[in-house]
C-alpha positions in Angstrom: 11.4 -7.0 8.7 10.4 -4.8 5.7 7.0 -3.1 5.5 6.1 -5.4 2.6 6.9 -8.4 4.7 4.8 -7.2 7.6 1.8 -6.6 5.3 2.2 -10.1 3.8 2.5 -11.6 7.3 -0.7 -9.8 8.5 -2.6 -11.0 5.4 -1.4 -14.5 5.8 -2.5 -14.6 9.5 -6.2 -13.8 8.7 -6.2 -16.1 5.7 -5.0 -19.0 7.9 -7.8 -18.2 10.4 -10.5 -19.0 7.8 -12.2 -22.4 8.4 -15.3 -24.0 6.7 -18.4 -24.5 8.8 -17.9 -28.2 8.9 -14.5 -27.8 10.7 -14.1 -29.4 14.1 -13.5 -27.6 17.4 -10.1 -29.2 17.5 -9.3 -27.5 14.1 -10.6 -24.2 15.5 -8.3 -24.4 18.6 -5.4 -25.2 16.3 -6.1 -22.2 14.2 -6.4 -19.9 17.3 -3.0 -21.2 18.5 -1.3 -20.9 15.2 -2.4 -17.4 14.2 -2.6 -15.7 17.6 -5.2 -13.2 16.4 -7.9 -14.6 18.8 -10.5 -15.2 16.2 -11.6 -17.8 13.7 -13.3 -16.7 10.5 -15.9 -19.1 9.1 -16.5 -18.9 5.4 -17.9 -20.7 2.4 -15.6 -22.2 -0.3 -16.2 -19.0 -2.2 -14.9 -16.9 0.7 -18.3 -15.5 1.9 -18.3 -15.0 5.6 -20.7 -17.1 7.6 -19.6 -16.1 11.1 -16.8 -16.0 13.6 -15.5 -18.0 16.6 -13.6 -16.9 19.6 -11.9 -19.0 22.3 -14.9 -18.0 24.6 -17.3 -19.5 22.1 -15.3 -22.7 22.1 -15.2 -22.9 25.9 -18.9 -22.5 26.1 -19.4 -25.2 23.6 -17.2 -27.6 25.5 -19.2 -26.8 28.7 -22.3 -27.8 26.8 -20.8 -31.2 26.1 -19.0 -30.8 22.8 -15.5 -32.2 22.3 -12.6 -31.7 20.0 -14.2 -33.8 17.2 -17.5 -31.9 17.4 -18.4 -29.6 14.5 -18.2 -25.9 15.1 -21.6 -25.4 13.3 -23.6 -25.0 16.5 -21.2 -22.4 18.1 -20.6 -20.1 15.1 -21.5 -16.5 15.7 -23.6 -15.9 12.6 -24.4 -12.3 13.3 -20.8 -11.3 13.4 -20.1 -7.6 13.1 -18.3 -6.8 9.8 -17.3 -3.6 8.1 -16.7 -2.5 4.4 -13.3 -1.8 3.0 -13.9 1.9 2.8 -14.8 2.5 6.4 -12.3 4.9 8.0 -10.0 3.8 10.8 -11.6 6.1 13.4 -15.1 4.7 12.8 -13.8 1.2 13.1 -12.2 2.0 16.4 -15.5 3.4 17.6 -17.3 0.2 16.7 -14.7 -1.9 18.5 -15.1 0.2 21.6 -18.9 0.3 21.5 -19.1 -3.5 21.1 -16.2 -4.5 23.3 -14.4 -6.4 20.6 -10.8 -6.5 19.3 -11.3 -7.9 15.8 -13.7 -7.0 12.9 -13.7 -8.8 9.6 -13.5 -6.6 6.5 -15.8 -7.7 3.6 -16.6 -6.5 0.1 -20.0 -5.8 -1.4 -20.7 -9.6 -1.8 -19.6 -10.3 1.8 -16.3 -12.0 0.7 -13.7 -11.7 3.5 -11.0 -9.3 2.3 -9.2 -8.5 5.5 -9.3 -8.2 9.3 -9.1 -5.2 11.6 -7.2 -5.9 14.8 -7.4 -3.6 17.8 -3.6 -3.8 18.5 -2.8 -2.7 15.0 -5.5 -0.2 14.3 -4.7 1.7 17.5 -1.1 2.2 16.6 -1.0 5.9 15.7 -0.3 6.8 12.1 2.4 9.3 11.5 0.7 12.6 10.9 2.1 15.3 8.5 -0.1 17.9 10.2 1.7 20.3 12.5 0.8 21.2 16.1 1.1 24.8 17.1 1.6 25.3 20.8 1.0 28.7 22.3 3.8 29.2 24.9 4.4 32.9 24.9 2.2 34.1 27.8 3.7 35.8 30.9 1.9 33.6 33.4 1.0 36.4 35.7 -1.5 34.3 37.6 1.3 32.0 38.7 3.6 34.7 40.1 6.1 34.5 41.7 6.7 31.0 40.1 6.9 32.6 36.7 9.2 35.5 37.5 12.2 33.6 36.2 10.6 30.7 34.4 8.0 30.7 31.6 4.8 29.0 32.6 5.1 26.1 30.1 8.4 25.1 31.7 7.0 24.8 35.2 7.3 21.2 36.2 4.4 18.7 36.7 5.3 15.2 37.8 9.0 15.9 37.2 9.0 17.4 33.8 7.8 20.7 32.2 4.1 21.0 31.2 5.1 21.6 27.6 7.1 18.4 27.5 4.0 16.4 28.7 2.0 18.0 25.9 4.6 17.2 23.2 5.1 13.6 24.4 1.3 13.0 24.4 0.9 14.4 21.0 3.8 12.3 19.7 2.0 9.2 20.9 -0.8 10.1 18.5 1.5 10.5 15.5 2.3 14.2 15.6 6.0 14.8 15.0 6.2 18.5 13.8 5.6 21.2 16.4 5.7 25.0 16.2 6.2 26.7 19.6 4.9 30.3 19.7 7.1 32.0 22.2 7.6 35.5 23.7 8.1 35.8 27.5 11.4 34.2 28.5 11.2 32.3 25.2 14.9 31.8 25.1 14.5 29.4 28.0 12.0 27.3 26.1 14.4 27.2 23.1 17.3 26.3 25.3 15.3 23.4 26.8 13.8 21.9 23.7 16.2 22.9 20.9 15.2 21.5 17.6 13.2 18.7 19.3 15.7 15.9 18.4 16.0 14.9 22.0 12.3 14.0 22.0 12.4 12.5 18.6 10.4 15.3 17.0 10.9 18.4 14.9 10.4 21.7 16.7 10.3 25.1 15.1 9.7 28.5 16.7 7.4 31.4 16.1 8.8 34.4 18.0 6.5 37.3 19.0 8.4 40.6 19.3 5.5 41.9 21.3 2.4 40.2 22.7 -0.1 39.5 20.0 -3.0 38.3 22.2 -4.8 34.9 22.1 -3.8 33.0 19.0 -2.2 36.1 17.6 1.0 34.2 16.9 -0.8 32.2 14.2 -0.4 35.3 12.0 3.4 34.7 12.1 3.3 31.2 10.7 5.6 31.1 7.7 4.9 29.3 5.6 1.2 29.1 6.2 0.3 25.3 6.6 -1.6 24.0 3.6 -3.0 21.1 5.6 -5.3 21.4 8.7 -3.3 21.8 11.9 -3.9 21.6 15.7 -3.5 24.6 18.0 -3.3 24.2 21.8 -2.0 26.1 24.8 1.4 25.3 26.3 0.1 25.2 29.9 -2.9 22.7 29.6 -2.4 19.2 31.0 -5.3 17.1 29.7 -6.1 13.6 28.6 -7.6 14.8 25.3 -6.7 12.8 22.2 -5.2 15.5 20.0 -5.8 13.6 16.9 -9.6 13.3 17.4 -10.6 16.9 16.5 -8.3 16.8 13.5 -9.8 13.5 12.3 -13.3 14.8 12.9 -12.5 17.8 10.8 -11.0 15.7 8.0 -13.9 13.3 7.9 -16.9 15.6 8.4 -15.7 19.0 7.1 -13.0 18.5 4.4 -14.8 15.4 2.9 -18.1 17.3 2.6 -16.6 20.0 0.3 
């Protein structure tokens, strides 16, 4: 399916989920089954949002004695959380997490429904053009004798090198271009990862002829990245979301210039 077709399909789904406030519970259930987006959007004829409905709202209504022919009026969530079109993806995700919801309607200045954020779609990482620089040139003296014949980033954790864990985690967040700063036994790292094609990414190398100290290899970047980039060590296993500091910088630093 083409990108244009997917966009059209997504738009059609939320449009088909719009019902008037005098719709019946039966119609709401039909809408939920048809669209599979787990929400009904209630709006006026002009498209102004009046509230939302979930399957939980419907179940609670039936438990109170409503049936399939009953109006949805009494079970509409009229204080539904909505967001403007210009709100950034990261802030929308934070709202979803804070409120424990998976859908947020998008409205314009007059509260007309113009879209719908879905958790399953908004959490799919966007492909980032920003590079990630990984410092992998240290001698790993604190891990001797394990590092006598193996650079520390290639030491295995859970069956694969630490550096591979880092690259794979970053890839899940949309990073696909990596620069590995290497020195000690750097040829072993190059032999293992090559150009990155086996991992579905692009890997370049910054080779230190002599140790340049912490982050010293950044002075060797050529060309110097024009866009913000992430720097991390090649021996740190963490559950950090690498994209978050980058997004924070883009939202709160670059945008404030």
